[in-house]
Every structure is written in structure tokens, then in C-alpha cells.
N, C-alpha and C positions, 0 to 999 in steps of 0.2 A: 323450645327449652324452658320452662315457665321459671321465674326469677324467684331468688330466697325470699325476697320481700313479700310475694306473693301467696308463698306457701308458709313461711315461720315466723312465729314471734317466740322470743328469748325471756323467758322469766327469771330474775334473779333476786333472792331473797338477801337482805344485807343488814348487818348491823356492825357499826364502828370499823368498818372494811376498808379504810381510805385506802391504803397503799394497795392491797390486794384487788379492790375493784378496777382500780386506775390498770393495773396490769392485765385484769381479765379483759375489759374493755378495749383493749389495745390488740391484745389477740384475736377478740372478736373481729376488729375493725381490717385485720390483715385478711380476712377470709375471702375467698374467691367468691364473686358473685353476691356480697353481702350487702351491697350499698343500697342504702332506704329499709332496711330490715328493722322493726320494731323490738326494741329491747324494754321491758317492763323491769325496772328495780322498785323493788317493795322494800323501802328503807325504815328502819326503827331506830337508828342510830342516835344517839345521846351522847355526841363527842364535839357539842358546841358548832356544828356546821361542818366540820372537818370532812367527813365521808361525803356530804352533798358537796362541796367544793371540788373535791377529786373527780367526782362522777361529771360535773357541769366542765369541768376539764377537758374530758372526752367528747361532751356533745358535737353535734354537726361535724364530726370527722368522717364518718361514713354509715353512720345508723341513725334511725328515730329513736332516741332514749327519752323514757317516760318516767318519772320517779312517782311511785304512790305508796301511801302509808303501809309499814310493813306489820311485822309481828314476830313471832316464833315461826321458826322455817315452814313447818307445814301450811299456817295461816297466812302466812307471806305468800307461798306458791299458789295457795287456792285464790287469795285476792286477785294476784296477778291472772291467773288462768280465767277466771272470770270476765276480765274483760279482753280476753284473745278473740280476734277475730279471722284469723288463719287457719288453714287446715290442721298444721302441726304445731307443737309446743315443744322448745327444748327447756328444761329446767336446767340450770348451773347454779352453784354455789358461787357465792362471791369471790373464792379462792382458786377457782377451776380454771386453768389455763390452757387453750387450746393451741398446740404448737404445730400441727400440721395445716398448712393453708388452706387446703380445699378439702377439710374434713367433713364440714356442714354440707357440702354439695354433695359429697360421696355417700352423706348416710340419707340425706333426702333422697337422692336418686335411687338409693337400695330401698328404701321404705315405699317409694312410689312402685316401683318396678315388680315390689313383690306382696303389694297392698297389705302393709305390714300394720299393725295397730301402735307398736312398740318398739323401740330400737337402741340400742345402746352401743357403748364401745369402751373398750380396755381402759382403766383408770390408773395413773401411778402418781406416785409422789416425786417433787421435783429432788428432794434430798435422800430420795430411797426409804425413808421412815414409812413404816405402815404398807409396804409393796407387798409384804407377805399375805397380809390381810386381804389385798386387792386381789392378788393371784387365787384367794381362797374363793372370793367373791366371782371370780371368773369361771371358777369350777361349778359354782353352784347355781351361775346363771346357765351355764350349757346343760346341766341336769335337770333342771327346771323348766327349762325352755318347751320340755315335751309334753308340760301338764298345766303350764300356766304362765302368764307373762310376769315377768322378774327383772328388774334393772336396778343398779345403783346409779342413779342419776341417768336421766335419758331423755331421748323423744319421745311424745305422746301424739296420736292421732287426736285432734280435737273433737269430741263424739258428739258434743251439744250442737 
């Protein structure tokens, strides 16, 4: 079985997300088979270095974190994607937490087994707000899957 670090790079746009990015990185670092996996954080924070200090506090724990200049979320994602060298990219927001410790391994195995170009998972908020919106996205994803790829945050096959 190929390790995640050989298959996956995680790209996270970030602006003034010190507490959230710390929690996100801690969740990622708990993932099964995550050791050495590259995380590119496209940071455009203007909080006096607070977010960068939070990111650095999580460096060298289990993953390979690289900070690059960011921008608006789409720009930041694209900047990160430009330097990805793995087959798959996972785009996460700085405030997305992964609680199932084997989720990344499960999704990569599924994408490999079925030769998929895009895969996502259900998203929910920790406090329950907006969960009805995400349930609507679940329905939209299910219906649209038969005509075009669609995901609210997701893994993508690096087609370059």
C-alpha cells in the first residue's frame, strides 16, 4: 500500500486563522498514515504574525508544512496547487476539522480503487449552525454526480 505522503498534498488557504489552523493541523496530524505528508498553507494574514506562530507551533509534529504567500481563497488554492507534486490534492479551509482519524486513508483508497478524479465527504459544523445548508449540498452533490463533478471542498486528482 502506497503511503499518503506519496499520493497526497493538502492545500489550505489561511488569513488570520490562528486558533482554527492550529486545531485543523492537530486533526490532520492524527490521521492514520499521515507521517511526512506535505501541507501547503497559503497565508495572507495581517495579524502581526500570530497565525504564523500558530502554524509554526504545529510544524515538525507529523507532517511537512510549507507556508507560501496567499490571497483570496481561490487565489490561495491555485498558488498552492501550482507547486503540488503528488497525484492528489486535498483542499481544506483553515477552519475544517477532520475527526475520523482514518478518513484521509479511506478516501484515498476509494479514489484509487475507482479511478476517480474528484471525491468529497459530508461536511458538518461543530455547533450545528449551517448543517441544513450542508445537507442541501449533500443532495445537490448526489444529483449532480451523474452529469458533472461537484464538491464542497474535496480531493482532486492532480491532472497536470
